[in-house]
C-alpha positions in Angstrom: -26.7 12.9 -10.1 -23.8 13.4 -12.5 -23.9 11.7 -15.9 -21.0 9.3 -16.4 -19.8 7.2 -19.3 -18.9 3.6 -18.9 -16.6 1.5 -21.1 -15.6 -2.2 -21.1 -12.4 -2.6 -23.2 -11.5 -6.1 -24.2 -7.7 -5.4 -24.2 -5.2 -3.3 -22.2 -4.3 -1.5 -25.4 -7.9 -0.5 -25.8 -8.0 0.7 -22.2 -4.9 2.8 -22.6 -6.4 4.4 -25.7 -9.6 5.2 -23.9 -7.6 6.8 -21.0 -5.6 8.8 -23.6 -8.5 10.0 -25.6 -11.1 10.8 -22.8 -10.4 13.6 -20.4 -11.0 12.9 -16.8 -11.4 9.1 -17.3 -10.5 6.7 -14.6 -9.8 3.0 -14.3 -12.1 0.7 -12.3 -11.7 -2.9 -11.5 -13.0 -4.0 -8.1 -14.5 -0.6 -7.5 -14.1 -0.6 -3.8 -12.0 2.6 -3.8 -13.2 4.8 -6.7 -16.9 4.2 -6.1 -16.6 5.2 -2.5 -14.9 8.4 -3.4 -17.6 9.2 -6.0 -20.4 8.5 -3.6 -18.8 10.8 -1.0 -18.3 13.5 -3.7 -15.0 14.1 -1.8 -12.9 15.6 -4.5 -13.3 18.9 -6.4 -14.0 17.0 -9.7 -15.4 13.6 -10.5 -14.4 11.2 -13.3 -16.3 11.8 -16.5 -15.9 8.2 -17.5 -15.1 4.8 -16.0 -13.0 2.3 -17.9 -13.7 -1.2 -16.5 -10.7 -3.5 -17.0 -12.3 -6.4 -15.0 -13.4 -8.1 -18.2 -10.0 -7.8 -19.9 -8.9 -11.4 -20.2 -5.7 -12.7 -18.7 -5.2 -10.1 -16.0 -6.1 -12.3 -13.0 -3.4 -14.9 -12.1 -0.8 -16.0 -9.7 2.1 -18.0 -11.0 5.8 -18.6 -10.6 8.1 -18.5 -13.6 11.9 -18.4 -13.9 12.5 -17.5 -10.2 9.8 -14.8 -10.2 6.3 -14.7 -8.7 3.9 -13.0 -11.2 0.6 -11.6 -10.1 -2.0 -10.1 -12.5 -3.4 -6.6 -11.6 -7.0 -7.7 -11.2 -6.1 -10.7 -9.0 -8.3 -10.4 -5.9 -6.8 -9.9 -2.5 -8.6 -13.0 -1.2 -6.9 -15.1 -4.0 -3.5 -13.8 -2.9 -4.2 -14.3 0.8 -5.2 -17.9 0.3 -2.7 -19.0 -2.4 -0.5 -21.7 -1.1 2.6 -20.6 -3.0 2.2 -17.0 -1.7 1.5 -18.2 1.8 4.6 -20.4 1.8 7.3 -18.4 0.0 6.0 -14.8 0.1 4.4 -14.9 3.5 4.4 -11.1 4.2 2.2 -10.5 1.1 -0.2 -13.2 2.0 -0.5 -11.9 5.6 -1.0 -8.3 4.3 -3.7 -9.3 1.8 -5.5 -11.2 4.5 -5.7 -8.1 6.7 -7.2 -5.7 4.1 -10.6 -4.5 5.2 -13.4 -7.0 5.4 -14.0 -10.4 3.6 -16.4 -8.6 1.2 -13.7 -6.1 0.2 -11.1 -8.8 -0.1 -13.4 -10.7 -2.4 -13.9 -7.7 -4.7 -10.7 -5.6 -4.3 -7.7 -6.2 -6.5 -4.0 -6.0 -5.8 -3.5 -3.1 -8.3 -6.4 -1.2 -6.7 -5.0 -1.7 -3.2 -1.6 -0.2 -4.0 -3.2 2.7 -6.0 -5.8 3.7 -3.5 -6.0 7.3 -2.2 -5.4 8.3 1.4 -8.1 8.0 4.0 -7.7 11.2 5.9 -11.2 12.2 7.0 -10.7 15.8 6.1 -9.5 14.9 2.6 -12.4 12.4 2.2 -15.1 14.5 3.8 -18.3 14.4 1.9 -19.1 17.1 -0.6 -15.5 18.4 -0.7 -15.9 20.3 2.6 -12.2 20.9 3.2 -9.9 22.4 0.6 -6.9 20.8 2.3 -3.2 20.9 1.4 -3.5 17.7 -0.5 -6.2 19.3 -2.8 -4.0 22.4 -3.3 -5.3 24.4 -0.3 -3.2 26.3 2.2 -3.4 24.0 5.3 -3.6 20.4 6.5 -6.6 20.4 8.7 -5.4 17.3 10.5 -2.4 19.2 12.0 -4.7 21.3 14.2 -7.6 18.9 14.2 -8.1 15.2 14.7 -4.8 13.4 13.8 -5.2 10.3 16.0 -5.2 7.5 13.5 -4.5 7.9 9.7 -1.8 10.5 9.7 2.0 10.6 9.5 4.4 10.6 12.4 7.3 11.5 10.1 6.1 14.8 8.8 4.8 15.6 5.4 5.6 17.6 2.3 3.6 20.8 1.5 1.8 20.4 4.8 0.0 17.1 4.0 0.2 14.5 6.8 -2.2 11.8 5.4 -0.7 8.3 5.6 -0.6 5.7 2.9 -3.4 3.3 3.7 -2.4 0.2 1.6 -1.7 -3.0 3.6 0.0 -4.7 0.6 2.3 -1.8 -0.2 4.7 -2.3 2.7 4.8 -6.0 1.9 5.6 -5.5 -1.7 8.4 -3.1 -0.8 9.8 -5.5 1.8 9.8 -8.3 -0.8 11.6 -6.1 -3.4 8.7 -6.3 -5.9 8.5 -4.6 -9.3 5.4 -3.0 -10.7 5.2 -3.6 -14.4 3.0 -1.2 -16.3 2.1 -0.6 -19.9 5.1 1.8 -20.1 7.8 0.7 -17.8 9.1 -1.4 -14.9 9.0 0.4 -11.5 10.6 -0.9 -8.3 7.9 -1.0 -5.7 9.9 1.3 -3.4 9.9 4.0 -6.1 6.2 3.5 -7.1 4.7 5.5 -4.2 4.8 9.3 -3.9 4.2 11.7 -1.1 2.0 14.0 -3.2 -1.3 13.2 -5.0 -2.2 10.8 -6.4 0.1 8.7 -4.2 1.8 6.9 -7.0 3.9 7.7 -10.1 1.5 6.3 -12.7 0.8 8.7 -15.6 -2.7 9.4 -16.8 -2.7 6.7 -19.5 -0.5 4.2 -17.7 -2.0 0.9 -16.4 -0.4 -1.7 -14.1 0.1 -4.9 -16.1 1.7 -7.2 -13.6 3.4 -7.3 -10.2 6.6 -9.3 -10.0 8.4 -10.5 -6.9 11.8 -12.3 -7.0 11.6 -15.7 -5.4 13.4 -15.3 -2.0 16.2 -17.6 -0.9 15.1 -20.6 1.2 17.1 -19.2 4.0 15.0 -16.0 4.2 11.7 -15.3 6.1 9.1 -12.6 5.9 6.0 -11.5 7.8 3.5 -8.7 8.1 1.8 -7.3 11.3 -0.9 -4.6 11.6 -2.6 -2.7 14.4 -6.0 -1.2 13.8 -8.9 0.3 15.8 -11.2 -2.4 14.6 -8.8 -5.3 13.8 -11.2 -7.1 11.4 -11.9 -4.2 9.0 -10.0 -1.0 9.7 -7.0 0.7 8.0 -3.7 0.4 9.9 -2.8 2.7 12.7 0.6 1.2 12.1 1.9 -1.8 10.3 5.2 -3.4 9.5 6.4 -5.8 6.7 9.8 -7.4 7.2 12.0 -9.7 5.1 15.4 -11.0 6.2 17.9 -13.6 5.1 19.7 -15.8 7.6 23.2 -17.4 7.4 24.9 -19.1 10.3 22.0 -18.0 12.5 22.6 -14.3 11.9 20.9 -11.8 9.6 22.8 -11.0 6.4 20.3 -8.8 4.7 16.9 -7.3 5.6 14.1 -5.0 4.6 11.9 -3.4 7.3 9.0 -1.3 6.0 6.5 0.6 8.0 2.9 1.2 6.9 0.2 3.6 8.1 2.7 6.1 9.5 3.9 8.1 6.5 2.6 9.2 3.1 4.4 6.3 1.5 5.6 2.9 2.8 8.6 3.9 4.8 11.9 1.9 4.8 13.4 1.8 8.3 17.0 1.8 7.3 18.2 2.3 10.9 16.5 -0.9 11.9 17.9 -2.8 8.9 21.4 -1.6 9.7 21.0 -2.7 13.3 19.9 -6.2 12.4 22.8 -7.0 10.1 25.0 -9.7 11.7 22.7 -10.4 14.6 20.4 -13.3 15.5 16.7 -12.6 15.6 15.8 -12.6 19.3 13.3 -10.8 21.4 15.9 -8.3 22.4 17.2 -7.6 18.9 13.6 -7.4 17.6 12.7 -4.9 20.3 15.7 -2.8 19.6 15.1 -2.9 15.8 11.5 -1.7 16.4 12.8 1.2 18.5 15.3 2.2 15.8 12.5 2.0 13.1 10.8 5.1 14.6 13.9 6.8 16.0 13.5 9.8 13.7 9.7 10.1 14.1 8.2 13.5 14.8 4.6 12.8 15.7 1.7 15.3 16.1 0.1 15.7 19.5 -2.8 13.2 18.8 -0.7 10.4 17.3 2.5 10.2 19.4 1.3 6.8 20.6 1.8 5.5 17.1 5.6 5.4 17.7 5.1 2.7 20.2 2.6 0.8 18.1 4.8 0.9 15.0 7.9 -0.3 17.0 5.8 -3.1 18.4 4.6 -4.1 14.9 8.2 -4.3 13.7 9.1 -6.5 16.7 6.2 -8.8 16.2 6.8 -9.1 12.5 10.5 -10.0 13.1 9.6 -12.6 15.7 6.8 -14.0 13.5 
C-alpha cells in the first residue's frame, strides 16, 4: 500500500494553498472518480495527498439569482436531478444528472466531479498501468487496433487518443450555455473541456467555485437523451443534449451537443444550422440527427454509434 496524506481544509483559499504547496496533490469531494483510479493503480503515478473539500462550508447549493441558476461544486447529482427549479427550467441538466451511473453514485458524486472525471477507455484504466497508451504519453492508442466498441470517439482524436468524454452532465451544460466559475476565472462550458489529458483546462491549483447557467427564455425547451449498454448504470455509448428557442412555431436558435462520441462534448453545428427557421417535427428531428454525425469517421468496432448518436439527437429534440 502507498502512504498518502489527507487534508480537510475549511475554506477554498486553504484548499488552493494546499494544492499549490503540495506536489502531486489532488482534490477529492464525492470520491467516486479518484478513489476508483487509485484502487485500479491505473496511472503511472498516484496522488501523494488528497485534499477533501466536502467539508468546506457553502459549496453545496442550487439557487436562482438575477436571471442565473447557480450551483455549488459539491452539490450532489441527485440533488440536481430532483430539484424542481432545475427540472422545470433547465430540464436537460436534470435529465442528464438523473442518468449518471447508479443511485449510489448519484448520492455521492458531485457536479464538479462529474465534469472533471477522466476518460473510461479500458486500456487507459487497465489495472496496474498495463498499457502505456497515447493518452499517457505512449506511442499508440490500443483501442484503434483493439476493442473500440463503446467508449471511444467516432470523430477521430488528437495524438492518436480516441477515448470519449464520459460525463453525462457536460453536454447538458454546454447546451445550456453554462459558465464554469473557478478560483481564477470564468470559463464558458464549451471551452472548459480539452481533448488531451486531463480533459479540462483547470490548472493544478485551480478549483471550481460555481456553475452558472443563464435562465433560458420561457419560449425555449431543452432535453437530454442517452443510450448505454446497461441503461441504469453505464456510461453513454452516445448521448445528446439539446436546447432550442421557438418563435412563431419555428426554431430561432439552438444548441445540439453530442456526448460519449468524442474526447469532449461535441457541438453539432450542422444540425443547429439545419434547425434554424424550422418547426420541430419528426422529420426535421430525424434530419437534424443525421446532420449531427455527418462528419463522423468511426472505427470498425463503433460505426453503429453514428446511428445511435443520430437517434439520441432526434429523441432529445422531440422530448
